TINUTOR-608315 format. One record per residue (C-alpha): y, x, z. Coordinates in Angstrom, 1 decimal. Last residue first. Example, Ala and Ser with C-alpha at 12.3 -4.5 7.8 and 13.67 -1.06 7.14 Angstrom:
<rec c2="-1.1" c1="13.7" c3="7.1"/>
<rec c2="-4.5" c1="12.3" c3="7.8"/>
//
This chain:
<rec c2="97.0" c1="86.1" c3="94.1"/>
<rec c2="93.4" c1="86.6" c3="95.1"/>
<rec c2="91.5" c1="85.8" c3="91.8"/>
<rec c2="94.1" c1="87.6" c3="89.8"/>
<rec c2="93.6" c1="90.6" c3="92.3"/>
<rec c2="89.6" c1="90.0" c3="91.7"/>
<rec c2="89.9" c1="90.8" c3="87.8"/>
<rec c2="89.5" c1="88.2" c3="85.5"/>
<rec c2="92.6" c1="87.9" c3="83.7"/>
<rec c2="93.4" c1="91.9" c3="84.3"/>
<rec c2="90.0" c1="92.5" c3="82.3"/>
<rec c2="86.2" c1="92.9" c3="82.9"/>
<rec c2="85.5" c1="92.3" c3="86.1"/>
<rec c2="81.8" c1="92.4" c3="86.3"/>
<rec c2="80.0" c1="90.3" c3="89.1"/>
<rec c2="76.4" c1="91.4" c3="89.9"/>
<rec c2="74.5" c1="88.5" c3="89.0"/>
<rec c2="74.9" c1="85.3" c3="90.9"/>
<rec c2="78.2" c1="84.5" c3="89.2"/>
<rec c2="78.8" c1="81.0" c3="90.8"/>
<rec c2="77.3" c1="82.1" c3="94.1"/>
<rec c2="79.2" c1="85.3" c3="93.8"/>
<rec c2="83.0" c1="83.1" c3="92.9"/>
<rec c2="82.5" c1="81.0" c3="96.0"/>
<rec c2="81.7" c1="83.8" c3="98.4"/>
<rec c2="85.1" c1="84.9" c3="96.9"/>
<rec c2="87.1" c1="82.0" c3="97.4"/>
<rec c2="85.8" c1="82.0" c3="101.0"/>
<rec c2="86.3" c1="85.1" c3="101.9"/>
<rec c2="89.9" c1="85.4" c3="100.7"/>
<rec c2="91.8" c1="84.5" c3="104.1"/>
<rec c2="89.5" c1="87.2" c3="105.6"/>
<rec c2="91.8" c1="89.7" c3="103.6"/>
<rec c2="91.3" c1="92.2" c3="101.0"/>
<rec c2="88.0" c1="91.4" c3="99.6"/>
<rec c2="86.7" c1="93.8" c3="97.3"/>
<rec c2="83.6" c1="93.8" c3="95.0"/>
<rec c2="82.0" c1="97.3" c3="94.3"/>
<rec c2="80.2" c1="98.4" c3="91.4"/>
<rec c2="82.8" c1="98.3" c3="88.3"/>
<rec c2="85.7" c1="98.3" c3="91.2"/>
<rec c2="84.9" c1="101.7" c3="92.1"/>
<rec c2="88.7" c1="103.1" c3="92.3"/>
<rec c2="89.2" c1="99.7" c3="93.9"/>
<rec c2="86.2" c1="100.7" c3="96.6"/>
<rec c2="88.2" c1="103.9" c3="97.6"/>
<rec c2="91.6" c1="102.3" c3="97.7"/>
<rec c2="90.5" c1="99.2" c3="99.8"/>
<rec c2="88.8" c1="101.6" c3="102.1"/>
<rec c2="91.9" c1="103.9" c3="102.5"/>
<rec c2="94.1" c1="100.7" c3="102.9"/>
<rec c2="91.6" c1="99.4" c3="106.0"/>
<rec c2="91.3" c1="103.1" c3="107.4"/>
<rec c2="95.6" c1="103.3" c3="107.6"/>
<rec c2="96.8" c1="100.2" c3="109.2"/>
<rec c2="100.0" c1="100.5" c3="110.9"/>
<rec c2="99.8" c1="98.1" c3="113.7"/>
<rec c2="99.9" c1="100.2" c3="116.5"/>
<rec c2="103.1" c1="101.8" c3="115.3"/>
<rec c2="104.7" c1="98.6" c3="115.5"/>
<rec c2="103.2" c1="98.4" c3="119.4"/>
<rec c2="104.7" c1="101.5" c3="120.2"/>
<rec c2="107.9" c1="100.7" c3="118.2"/>
<rec c2="108.6" c1="97.1" c3="120.5"/>
<rec c2="107.9" c1="93.8" c3="119.0"/>
<rec c2="110.8" c1="92.0" c3="117.5"/>
<rec c2="108.2" c1="89.1" c3="116.0"/>
<rec c2="108.9" c1="90.6" c3="112.5"/>
<rec c2="107.6" c1="93.6" c3="112.9"/>
<rec c2="104.2" c1="92.4" c3="114.2"/>
<rec c2="104.4" c1="89.7" c3="111.7"/>
<rec c2="104.5" c1="92.5" c3="108.9"/>
<rec c2="101.8" c1="94.7" c3="110.4"/>
<rec c2="99.4" c1="92.0" c3="110.9"/>
<rec c2="96.3" c1="94.8" c3="110.9"/>
<rec c2="94.3" c1="94.5" c3="107.9"/>
<rec c2="91.1" c1="92.5" c3="107.4"/>
<rec c2="88.9" c1="94.8" c3="105.3"/>
<rec c2="85.7" c1="93.5" c3="103.2"/>
<rec c2="84.3" c1="95.7" c3="101.0"/>
<rec c2="81.0" c1="94.9" c3="98.9"/>
<rec c2="78.7" c1="97.0" c3="96.7"/>
<rec c2="77.9" c1="99.8" c3="99.2"/>
<rec c2="74.9" c1="102.0" c3="97.9"/>
<rec c2="71.9" c1="102.3" c3="100.3"/>
<rec c2="72.1" c1="105.6" c3="102.6"/>
<rec c2="68.7" c1="107.2" c3="102.4"/>
<rec c2="70.0" c1="110.7" c3="103.3"/>
<rec c2="69.5" c1="112.4" c3="100.0"/>
<rec c2="69.6" c1="109.4" c3="98.3"/>
<rec c2="73.2" c1="109.0" c3="98.9"/>
//
């Protein structure tokens, strides 16, 4: 990344397409297929693999909670175990 002057990524915010809602609405196949999110899931997975250095916000609904957490923990957050992991926070 240094070679290309790319700064490290430490926050990933993803708002997935509303797939379940689209299916439940009775939409046609074309609309349903359009709502299959491939890129968002890939971003979440890549960020999760780097959980020690990257904060993941997997939904816009979680942004307020994560911002509060980040304000309280001003240093780079460390997700120590399952009890303090972002997934526990976002359930």
